[in-house]
N, C-alpha and C positions, 0 to 999 in steps of 0.2 A: 504494500498501499504506500504510496507517495504521501510524505509529509510535507506540509506547509506550514513555513514558519510564519510568526507572527507579523514579521516585517514584510511579509509577500502580501499580505492583506491590507488594504486600504480602508480604513475605518469609513462608513458612509457619512458620517459628519465632516471629513475631511474633503470627501468628494463633493458634497453639497456646497460646502465653503469656498471651493474652487471654482463650482459652476457660476456661484453669484458673484464672486469676484470677478467673473469675464463680464457680468453686465452691470458694474457698479456706475453708478450715476457721478457725473463730474458736476462741478460747479457751473461749468460753461453750457450743459446740456440744456439747460432754460432758456437760453439764449437762442439757440439752435430751433428749440420748440416754439419760440414765439416767431423765428421768422419763417418757418413753414406753416404755422398756424395762423399766423397774422393775416395774411390777404383774404384767406376764408373766412375769419372772424370778421374782418372790415366790412366784405361785401355783404355777408349775412346782417351786421347791423345798419349798412346804409339801406339795403334793398329790402329788408324783412322786418326785422326790429324795429327800426326808427318809424317806417310807415305806420306799422301796427299801434304802438304806442302814440303817434301823432293822431291818428284815425280816432282812437280811445280818447284822447284828449278834446280832439274837436268836437265830439259827440256830445259832450258836457257842457257845450257852449252854443249859443246862436250867432250865426255867422252872416258876413254881408256877401254882395254877389262874387267878390274877389275870393272867397274862401277866407278871409280873416275873421278871427274870434271876435266877439262884440262885447257878450252878455253871459256870464255864468249861470246856468239854469239846473246844473245837476243832472237828475235822472228825468228831466222834464220830457226829454225828445223820445225817451224808451216809453214812458206812460203814454204819450199821445200816440206812437205806432202801434203799441200793442191794444190800444183801445180804437184802432181805425179800422174800419170793414175792410177797406181796400188792402192795407197790410196782410190782416189776415186773411184775406182772400188769396193773395201773393203766396204766403205760406201754405194753403191747402195746394195750389196751384204746381208749386215746387216740390211739395211732397208726393203729390200724384205721380209726376213727372219723373221724380229720383225711384220711386218703387217699381213704374212702367219699365226704365229704361235699365234699372240693376236686373230686374227678373229676366226680361227679353234676350239681354246681352248674355247673361250667364248661361241660361236654357241654350240659347241658338248656339252659343259658342262650345258647349259640352256637347250638343248634338253633332254639330259639323265635326268636331275634333276627333269624337269617338267613330265616326263614319270614315273619316280620312286616316284613321289607324289601322285599319283593315288592310291585309295584304291583297290588294286587288290589281290587276293590270289597268296602267294610266292612271293610278290614283295620286300621283304627282301633280298632274294636270290641275285636279281639284283642289289641291292643297295651294297650289299657286293662285287660282281663283278667289278661295275662301280667303287670303290673305292680303289680296291686292287693295283692300281698302286704307291700308295702312300707307301708301303712297299718294293719297289723295287729301288734299288741302280742303279747309273747311269753306273758302269761297267757291271751289269747284264744285265739290258736294253739295252746296246751297244751289248753284246753277242747275244742277243735274237733276236734282230732286224738284225744284221748280217746273221743270220741263215736265216731269212724269206727273206732277199734280196739277198741271195746267188743266182748265176745265174744258176747253174748246178742243185741242190736239195733244194732250197728255198720254202716255201711255194707258193709266189707270182709266181715261175716259174712253179711249178706244176697245179696250177690254170690255168694259161693261157694255159699249155699244155692240160689240160681237155677241155677247153674250144675252142680248137684249134685256140689261138690268137697267135700272134707273140711275143716271149720272150723277156722281158723288162731286159737289164743289168742296173739296178737301179743306182749304184754306180759308172759306167764307164762314163756315159752320164751327162754333167754338169746340165742340167736344171731336170733330174731324181734324180741326187743326192741333189739338192736344195730340191726337194719334200720329199725325202727320209728323211732328216734331221729334214724338217717341221712335216711330219708324226711323227716321233719318239718323238721330244719335244712334240707335242701335247699330245701323249701317256702319257708321263711320268708326264705331268702338269695336266692331266684330274682328276685324283682321288681327288686332294685337290679342285679342282676347281668345281667339282660335288658336293663334301659333303658341301662346304659353299653355293653354290647354293641352294641346298635341303634345308639345315637350313633355308634360308632365305625366300623360298616358302613356307615351311611348318608353318613359322610365320605370314603369312598373313591371317587376320581375316576370318574365314569361311563364316561368315555373308555376306561379300560382293560378293563371288560366290553366295550363296542362292539367293540373291536379285536378280543377274543378271540372274539365271536360271530362278525365277518366271516371270523376262521379257521376257525370252525366246532369251537372247543373246547366240550366237554362243561361242563356246571354244575358237576359233581362236581369237575372239574380247575380251574376258575376258582375255588369255594370254597378248595381248599389251597394253589393257586399263586398266588391273587390275593389273596382276602379275607384269609387268615390272616396272610401276611406284612404287609400293610397294617395290619391291627390289632393287630400283635404288641405294641407297646408297651401297649396297653389290657389284652392278655392277660397279659402279665407283671404289670403292674399288679393285675388281679382275681385271678391265682393266689396273689398276695404277701398280700393283704390277705383272701383266703378262708383261706388256711393258719392265718394269725395268728387270725382269728377264730374259726375251729374248734377250736384248741388252749385259748381262752378261754370255750367255750362251757360255760354254765351254767344258764341258767333252764328251758330245755325239759326237761334232765335232773332238775332237780329237783322239777320240776311233773309229769313224765309216769312216770318210771323210779324215781327217788330212787337211783339207781345200780344198781339191780337189775335183774332177778333174780340171785342170787347173784353179786352185784359184778359181772355183765357190762356195765354200763355205768357202770361206778364211773369216772369221768373223773380225770385228775389234777386239774383245778380243784375237781370236787366231792369229791375226798379231802381237798383242802385244808381246805376247808370245814367237812367232818365233823370233821376232827383236829383244828381249832382251837376250834369252835364247840360242837360236841357232846362231843368226846374232852378238850379242857381241855388239849392238847397242843400250846402255842404255838410251843414249839421243834421240835417235828417238822413242824408245818404250816409255819414259816418256810423250813425246809431244802428241804422240798417246793417251796415256791413259787420259791426261788432255782434249784431244778434245772429246773422248768418255764420260767423264764426262759432259763436257758440253752439249753435245747432250743429255745426259740422262736427266738433269736437265731442258733443254727447252721443251722436250715433256712432262715432268711431270707439267711444269708450264702451257704448253697448256691445259692439262687436267684439272688442277685446275680453269684456265682461264674460258674455255667454257664449258667444260663437267660438272662441280660442278653446273653450274646453273641450270641444267635440273634435279638435285639431290633433291627427295621429301624426306625430313626429318621428 
């Protein structure tokens, strides 16, 4: 038997001490940290934190048409907004829009990603078609869908005439206008959501599906009991960013409906824009922006509080 002397064995404490000595911080390291983190912190402070606190500050005052504060009123702007029927209506409209966009975006993204993950001839062509919306700008998408919704020569109008169905004026009716905006937004978001879900589904170990096939488990059961639990982190991520992005939607609303008809699509973001740059009421729009921020933070908290518990990492 080989004998090992005490000098041949290095105590664990000495090894740990040597490892720590390699990463020992010096007095100059804080300066290096400032150099690397400084530019990012400066930009965050300039473009994120300063506007946020400035908005909060203005919301507590009355302002003139130039946006300068004139009289401190405390929470009066918030009280007027909460008691305003128009503002409450915009909140409900925004909530309906967010729920509709989030549900259909996730449902369609999951469906298309699951179909595109199948090993079929020519499936790469469909994967490209499904993700093509990622390269379309908001202005181009608005023009494209304005033509589709056109009551005289739009695609939907021609389709209804071919089927001998009544023509729908999508952008003149309040209910139809909301559906039009939801459809357009879902179409815009679908490419990104599809690609993320497709990557998540293809990362699921194939051995799980093979074992399920051996047991005779149906594809429907495999999707809900294998695929969804395995991609739950991705599902949680997509739901979070989709809800936040829906609350902040502006471009399509401005280019397609401009908040109409009869304020049926006047979301909170578009209301903030109108009150500030057309109404000249910067105090009111600042209070609206703070309320919107609180609403987004509340929904994000709810997701992390309740949905994250069901995520399998």
